N, C-alpha and C positions, 0 to 999 in steps of 0.2 A: 503494500500499501505505499502510496506515494503523499507525501506531505509537503505542501508547497512551503507552508509557511516556515519548516522547518530548512527547506531549503533558500528560503530569503535571510533566513536569520545567518546561515551559516557563512553565505554571500556578501552579506552585508558586512561580519566580522573581517572575513579577507581583504573586502575595498577598506574596511579602516586600516588593516594594518595596510595595504601598501598606499594608504595617501597618510598616513601617518611619516611612513618611509620617506614619501616624496618630500610631504610640505613640514613636516614638522609637528603637523597639526592636524587636527580630523574633526570635518562637523560632527555633531550626534547623529544619528538614525534611527529615528524612530519605527519600530517595525512594530502595527498594530495588528492581528489576529481578528477581523470582521467575520469569519467565515463559521459558518454555523457546524457542528460537530457529525453531521450525518450528511455534509456538500460532500460529491464525489468529483476528483480534480484529475482528470485525466490529458496529459501532458508528455511529452518527451524532455525529459528532466536534464539532459544534456542544452536543447536548445533553449530550455528556461532559463538554466544557467547563466546561460552567453549573455543574455540580453538581459538579466539581472546586473549583472557584472559592469554591463556597457553604461547601463542607467547610471546604477548608482557612482561609478567613477568619474561618469561626466559632471553627476551632480555636486558631489565633492570638491574636485579641483575647480566648479564655477563658482563655489560658495566660495573659498582658501581664496581663488583668486580674486571675486568681488568684495570680500573682506580686507582683505590687505591693500585695493587700490583704495577705498574708504576709509579704513585706520591703519593704516602701515602699523601701525606702535600696539595693533591687537595680536595679540596669542590665538583665540579664540573664536569660533563664531559657532552658528547652531543652524542645524539643517533637517527639516520632519521629512522624513517619507516614508507614507502610508503605502496600503497597499488597497 
């Protein structure tokens, strides 16, 4: 049985690590499970993972760059991403 929320959390953790390595900071990634426990999710896990990685990496990078541009002395920023 495939759990998309678990997959999103795994990907978010990896993207957070990559963002910290690249920029020294990472916005918060807020994952909220809005699915019902009885819902059935059918998708190819590798495809979903690839899309999530690209979406989260681009979002984190854009958020870091935006906050550095507007507040160059700031070390942190927030970015909430929910499903």
